[in-house]
Every structure is written in structure tokens, then in C-alpha cells.
C-alpha positions in Angstrom: -18.9 -11.0 3.1 -16.4 -9.0 5.3 -18.1 -6.5 7.6 -16.3 -3.2 7.7 -16.3 -0.1 9.9 -18.7 1.6 7.6 -21.3 -1.2 8.1 -21.1 -0.6 11.9 -21.4 3.2 11.4 -24.4 2.8 9.2 -26.2 0.5 11.4 -25.4 2.6 14.5 -26.4 5.8 12.8 -23.1 7.6 13.6 -20.1 8.6 11.6 -17.2 6.4 10.8 -15.0 8.6 12.9 -17.3 8.2 16.1 -17.2 4.5 15.6 -13.3 4.5 15.4 -12.9 6.8 18.4 -15.2 4.6 20.4 -13.0 1.6 19.7 -9.8 3.6 20.5 -11.0 4.5 23.9 -11.5 8.3 23.4 -13.4 10.0 26.3 -15.4 12.5 24.0 -17.7 9.4 23.0 -20.7 9.2 25.5 -21.1 6.0 27.2 -24.6 5.6 25.6 -23.2 6.1 22.2 -20.2 3.8 22.9 -22.4 1.1 24.3 -24.6 1.3 21.1 -21.7 0.9 18.7 -20.5 -2.1 20.7 -23.8 -3.8 20.4 -24.0 -3.2 16.8 -20.4 -4.4 16.3 -21.2 -7.7 18.3 -24.4 -8.2 16.2 -22.6 -7.9 13.0 -19.5 -9.9 14.1 -17.3 -7.0 13.6 -14.0 -7.1 15.3 -11.5 -4.1 14.9 -7.7 -5.0 14.5 -5.6 -5.1 17.7 -3.7 -2.1 16.7 -6.7 -0.1 15.9 -7.6 -0.6 19.6 -4.5 1.3 20.7 -4.4 5.0 21.4 -3.4 6.8 18.1 -1.8 9.5 20.3 1.1 7.1 21.3 4.1 8.9 19.9 6.0 7.0 17.3 8.0 9.8 15.5 6.4 8.4 12.2 4.5 10.5 9.7 2.6 9.2 6.7 2.8 10.5 3.1 -0.5 9.2 1.6 -0.6 9.4 -2.3 -3.6 8.2 -4.1 -3.1 6.1 -7.1 0.6 6.5 -6.9 1.4 3.4 -8.9 -1.5 4.0 -11.6 -0.3 7.1 -13.2 3.6 6.9 -13.3 3.8 9.8 -15.7 2.6 12.2 -12.9 5.7 11.5 -10.9 7.4 14.3 -12.9 5.5 16.5 -10.5 5.4 14.4 -7.4 9.3 13.9 -7.1 10.2 17.5 -6.0 7.3 17.7 -3.6 8.0 14.3 -2.0 11.8 15.5 -1.8 10.6 18.7 0.2 8.5 16.7 2.5 11.3 14.1 3.2 14.1 16.6 3.7 12.1 18.6 6.2 10.8 15.8 8.1 14.0 13.9 8.3 15.8 17.0 9.4 13.4 17.1 12.4 14.0 13.4 13.1 10.7 11.9 12.0 10.4 8.7 9.9 8.2 9.0 6.7 6.0 6.3 5.6 5.0 6.3 2.0 1.6 4.7 1.6 -0.6 4.5 -1.7 -4.2 4.2 -1.5 -7.1 4.1 -4.3 -10.9 5.1 -4.3 -11.7 1.4 -4.1 -9.5 0.7 -1.1 -10.9 3.8 0.7 -14.2 2.2 0.7 -12.9 -0.9 2.6 -11.1 0.8 5.5 -11.6 4.1 7.1 -9.1 6.8 7.1 -8.4 6.8 10.9 -8.1 3.0 10.9 -5.8 3.1 7.9 -3.5 5.6 9.8 -3.8 4.0 13.2 -2.7 0.5 11.9 0.4 2.2 10.6 0.9 4.0 13.9 1.1 7.5 12.2 1.2 10.6 14.4 0.2 12.7 11.4 -0.4 12.5 7.6 0.4 14.5 4.5 -2.0 13.6 1.8 -1.7 14.2 -1.9 -3.4 13.1 -5.2 -6.9 12.6 -3.8 -10.2 13.3 -5.8 -12.9 15.6 -4.7 -15.2 12.8 -4.6 -13.1 10.3 -2.9 -14.3 8.8 0.4 -11.5 10.1 2.4 -12.0 13.8 1.6 -14.7 14.1 4.4 -13.0 11.6 6.8 -9.6 13.5 6.6 -11.5 16.8 7.6 -13.4 15.1 10.5 -10.8 12.9 11.9 -8.8 14.1 15.1 -5.5 13.2 13.6 -3.3 16.0 12.5 -3.3 16.1 8.6 -2.2 18.4 5.9 -3.4 18.2 2.2 -1.3 19.2 -0.7 -3.5 20.5 -3.5 -6.5 19.6 -1.3 -8.4 22.5 0.2 -9.3 20.8 3.2 -9.6 23.1 6.2 -10.7 22.0 9.8 -9.6 21.7 13.3 -7.1 19.1 12.7 -6.4 19.7 9.0 -4.7 22.4 6.9 -3.6 22.5 3.3 -0.7 23.9 1.1 -1.4 24.7 -2.7 0.0 27.1 -5.4 -2.5 30.0 -6.1 -3.8 28.1 -9.1 -6.4 30.7 -10.0 -3.9 33.5 -10.2 -1.4 31.1 -12.0 -4.0 30.2 -14.8 -5.0 33.8 -14.9 -1.3 35.0 -15.4 -0.8 32.4 -18.1 -3.9 33.3 -20.1 -3.3 37.0 -19.7 0.1 36.6 -21.4 -1.3 34.7 -24.2 -3.8 37.6 -24.8 -1.0 40.1 -24.5 0.6 38.3 -27.5 -2.4 39.0 -29.5 -4.4 35.8 -29.2 -8.2 35.9 -28.9 -9.0 32.2 -29.7 -7.6 30.4 -26.8 -8.6 26.9 -25.9 -8.1 25.3 -22.4 -7.3 21.6 -22.0 -8.0 21.0 -18.2 -7.4 18.0 -15.9 -10.3 15.8 -14.8 -13.2 17.6 -13.2 -12.7 15.9 -9.7 -9.3 17.6 -9.1 -9.3 20.6 -6.9 -6.5 22.2 -9.1 -8.7 21.8 -12.1 -11.5 23.7 -10.4 -9.1 26.5 -9.7 -7.3 26.7 -13.0 -10.6 26.8 -14.9 -11.7 29.8 -12.9 -8.4 31.3 -13.6 -8.7 30.9 -17.4 -12.4 32.2 -17.2 -11.5 35.3 -15.2 -8.7 36.1 -17.6 -11.0 35.9 -20.6 -13.7 37.9 -19.1 -11.3 40.7 -17.9 -10.1 40.9 -21.6 -13.7 41.1 -22.9 -13.5 37.7 -24.6 -16.3 35.2 -24.6 -15.8 32.0 -22.7 -16.9 29.3 -24.9 -17.7 26.1 -23.3 -16.8 24.2 -26.3 -13.3 25.6 -26.2 -12.7 23.8 -22.8 -12.0 20.1 -22.5 -11.5 18.0 -19.5 -8.8 15.1 -19.7 -6.3 13.5 -17.7 -3.1 15.3 -16.7 -0.8 13.1 -18.8 0.6 13.2 -22.3 -2.1 11.0 -24.0 -4.8 13.2 -22.4 -3.3 16.4 -23.9 -2.8 14.8 -27.2 -6.5 13.5 -27.5 -7.9 16.8 -26.3 -6.0 18.8 -28.6 -6.7 16.7 -31.6 -10.5 17.4 -30.7 -10.1 21.1 -30.2 -8.4 21.6 -33.5 -10.7 19.6 -35.5 -13.7 21.4 -34.2 -12.0 24.8 -33.9 -9.4 25.4 -36.6 -9.4 29.0 -36.0 -7.8 28.4 -32.7 -4.4 30.2 -32.1 -3.4 29.3 -28.7 -3.9 26.5 -26.1 -3.6 26.6 -22.4 -2.8 23.4 -20.7 -3.4 22.6 -17.0 -0.1 20.5 -16.9 3.1 20.4 -18.7 2.6 16.7 -19.5 -0.7 17.5 -21.3 1.2 20.4 -23.2 3.8 18.3 -24.3 1.2 15.7 -25.5 -0.6 18.8 -27.2 2.5 19.9 -29.1 3.1 16.5 -30.5 -0.5 16.4 -31.9 -0.2 19.9 -33.3 3.1 19.0 -35.0 1.4 15.7 -36.4 -1.4 17.7 -37.8 1.2 19.6 -39.9 1.0 22.8 -37.8 3.8 24.6 -36.2 4.3 25.7 -32.6 4.3 28.5 -31.9 3.9 29.7 -35.5 0.4 28.4 -36.0 -0.6 27.4 -32.4 0.9 28.9 -29.3 1.2 26.5 -26.3 1.5 27.1 -22.5 1.6 24.5 -19.8 1.5 24.3 -16.1 3.9 23.0 -13.5 7.4 23.7 -14.9 8.7 20.1 -14.8 12.3 19.5 -16.1 11.1 17.7 -19.2 9.7 21.1 -20.5 13.2 22.2 -21.2 14.1 19.0 -23.3 11.3 19.1 -25.7 11.3 21.0 -28.9 10.2 23.8 -29.0 11.1 24.4 -25.3 7.8 24.6 -23.2 6.5 27.8 -21.8 4.8 27.4 -18.6 3.4 28.5 -15.3 5.9 27.4 -12.6 5.0 25.8 -9.2 7.3 25.9 -6.2 7.2 22.1 -5.9 10.0 21.4 -3.3 8.7 24.5 -1.3 5.2 23.0 -1.4 6.5 19.7 0.4 8.6 21.7 2.9 5.6 24.0 3.7 3.4 21.0 4.2 5.9 19.4 6.5 6.3 22.4 8.5 2.7 23.0 9.1 2.1 19.3 10.3 5.2 19.6 12.6 3.6 22.8 13.9 0.5 21.0 14.8 2.2 17.9 16.2 5.0 19.8 18.3 3.6 23.1 19.2 -0.2 22.5 19.1 -0.5 25.2 16.3 -3.8 25.6 14.4 -3.9 24.5 10.8 -4.4 27.0 8.1 -4.4 27.3 4.3 -1.4 28.4 2.5 -1.2 29.5 -1.1 2.2 29.6 -2.7 2.9 32.1 -5.6 3.2 30.9 -9.1 5.4 32.5 -11.8 5.5 32.5 -15.6 8.4 31.0 -17.4 8.4 32.0 -21.0 10.4 29.8 -23.6 9.9 28.9 -27.1 6.5 27.4 -27.3 4.5 30.6 -27.0 
């Protein structure tokens, strides 16, 4: 069985970050702690990689774009492309190389975040697509490696984030549906371990409560962010609540799947059921009826994340949390 840095940290009673910094020669690890870590590593026959022993602060002009499950859900690339383009264009303009790396929850349990980045000689990292319960969430916050999360509200001494104001975006969307006379409004959300799902649920609840409408838990379904997730959740909602007149979706892909389900059930959009999505991906203009949605500034999100990271690397600026404003795009489906 392979011994990992996590085994060393557990046996030594310290954090993974402390173990990694001890091996990388950082001076902020006490000699006593460093000696204990080395003794434990020797007893477990753990050997860090040669690259991991080098100082991570050596300048390489290379930044990582780490995307969780990049190859698992290709449907999500409709959202990712513009964000990646914004990151790439800004960093390339500043003369930095970009390394696109994919990780998974399982892989995160095998190698620490700092070792993963050190082996690739990355000066900083932009992180996307991570779940709130992923192992790297805490490690990104603790590591002394400049990092920026996109749609990940991690804020620490070395990590900031860029997000759309998802609470306000969802609130705007639901308030619009209410303004059109709808009172029975369902919500198809993404999986519960996505930070954006937490915020969009809060926005939905806030809009309903502000209008004096009851928030019914069985009108809310968590699914995946893809077409099949929207289709399955919509069928369940309408079978259980035929009185529903509108559905708000936490992604455009789910909304497109929802419209397909509604039409297959013999109902009309928006005549019988109004539909509103989230993201404003290009595909929304090509479906029938054209999809109403809450738009995110996806390209600007990538640029903002790159600018924040460069501020940390080049000017020693403090990281922060930046929220980009959403906007309503009303088309035919609502």
C-alpha cells in the first residue's frame, strides 16, 4: 500500500500543509516539528518527490487552471469555455503560461493540493468546479500558494474568489416570474455540494418570502446541472404538483432538459409552464422557444480571477472576494 503525505500528517498530528512546508524547506516550521515529521516519514518509508523538495516560490511564469471533473461532464463545457477564454487571454497578455489540469475527488485523497501544484511548478492557481465537501477546499484555504477560486467562496491570506452574485441573480429571476402572475413556482437546483446551489436556493427562497408566498420544500429538487438532470427533476415536479405554472432552473442546460420534458408531457412553454434558466449560454438562443435566463458575465469572471491572481503574484496585493452583477435576459420561454 502506497504511503501518502496524508498518512504522515495523521501520524505526526499536524496538517498536510505543515508536512509539505517542512519538506519544502520553509523556515516557519519549527525545528522540533520538522524533526518529528521527518522521523514519522522515515518510519513509514515515505519519500516526497524530488520536485516537491524544491522551493515553490521559484518563478516559472506558469499558472495552473485546475478544473474538477473536467472530463466527466462535457455538457458543462458550455459554461466553462468563456470563463477559460477570459483566464487565458488575460494571463497570456501578461506573459504567463497556463497549465490546464483536471482533478477529481478521488485523486484529491491521494495527493495534497500543495504537492499537486509543486510538482507542476505552478506559481499560482485558479480553481474551478470543486465541491464544498472536496478534500482540496480546506487545503486551498490553508496553503501559502496564491490561489483564486471561481464560484468557490474561499477567502484566506493567500486565496480569494470571484463569483456572480448568485443570491441576487436567483432573486431577480423569481421576482420576474412573480411579476408575471405566477404563484406556484418550482425550483430545480444543482447538487447540494455546489456553492452556487446554496446561493441560488437562498435567492429563490428570499424572492418567494418577499412576495408573501410559502416556500414549499417539495417544490425544490436538487439534481445535476445537465440536461438529463433537468428533465428528470421536471417530470417529478409536474407529476407531484400539476398545479405548478412556472419553474426556475439553476442552469440553462437543466432548463433545456425541463422544456423537453414539459413538451413531451403534452404541455406548452410558456403557455402552460413558464421556464427561466441561469447562465445565458449560447445554446439558449437556439432552442424552441428561446430560453429566458439570468445572465452571468462568464468571460469577465475569468479575466477578474486572472487579475486578482496577478495582483497577488506581482504586487503582493491582498486577495478578496469579488461578486459580479447578473442580469435578466427575457426571451420566449417565460
